[in-house]
N, C-alpha and C positions, 0 to 999 in steps of 0.2 A: 823415762823421761826422769829429765834430775835441773828441777827447781825446784825453788830458786838459791842460781845457783850464785856463789860466793868468788868474788875475787879474787884467792886463795885456790879453790874448788879450779876457775876455767882457766886460770896459769899452769899449777896443779898441772891436770887434766889433760890440755895439749899437749905442757913438757912431760907429762912417761912419771910425774911422780906420784909415784901411785903409797904417799906412806897412809892415806886411809881407805875404808873403808871402800864408796861408795866414790873416789876415786879413779881407786884401782878393776873393781866391774868399771864404769863406763869404757876404762881404757882396754878393758878383755873387751865390752861388747861390739866395738869397732872394729877386733879384727875377726870380730863368730860375725858381723855384717848384721848385730842385728841393727834395728831402727831404731835410733835417738834422734831425743829433742829434748833439748836445753835454755833457761829463759836465764839469764844470768838477774841481778838481784843488786846495782851494785847504786852509788854515787854517786855525783859527777869530778870530784874533784878522785876519782880511784882510775873510772874509766883518764886522767891525763894520763898516766905511765904509759909507754907504751911497749910494754908487754901486754899489756891489754889487749887495743889492737890488734897482739901479730899472729897472741890465744883465740881471737876471736877466728881469727882468713885461717889459721890455724886447722879449727876441728871444724871446720866447713867443708875447708880443701878436705879433711875424713871420711865424711858425711852426715857428720853431726848439723841436722837443722836447728842454727841458732839463733830463735829469736831475740833483737839487739837492734835496737834503730826505729826507722815509723816499722810498721805492724809488728812492736812485742816490743820491748822493755825500755823507756825513756828515759835514760837516769835521773836522778831526783837532785839537788841540793844537800854541797851534807847537811843534815840537824833537821831534815828537809818533809825524808823521809813514812809514807803513807803504810803500811803494811793489811791496813784492810783494805786499799789502792790497788793491788799485789794483781794484775791482767792475768790470773790462775786461767781463765776462760779460753785464753788467747795460747796458750800452754797443755792446757787437756786436746782444744778442740786440733794440736799442730798433730799430738800425741796420736789419736783420732787416725788421719785420716795419716801418718805412716804410718800406719800397722793396718788400717779397713783394707 
């Protein structure tokens, strides 16, 4: 499970830019067929960048279960984030199903 996944993490992972350990680990896990779940944590301004939607689609196409949108993480307005409200339970449940 890669969560909470930042804007940079999602985009770098989808593009194969592995300068960060976690991104390289997750990228390699795709090739090893390890079940992967990710849930972003981004604000509504970041998701306006067209690359973000492409990256979400790319990760899903590679078999990553991305919890984004309905049933997953829904972006908040900039400056209105509530870390205590991050839906960890959704990510943990999805990870359990993925390996169960």
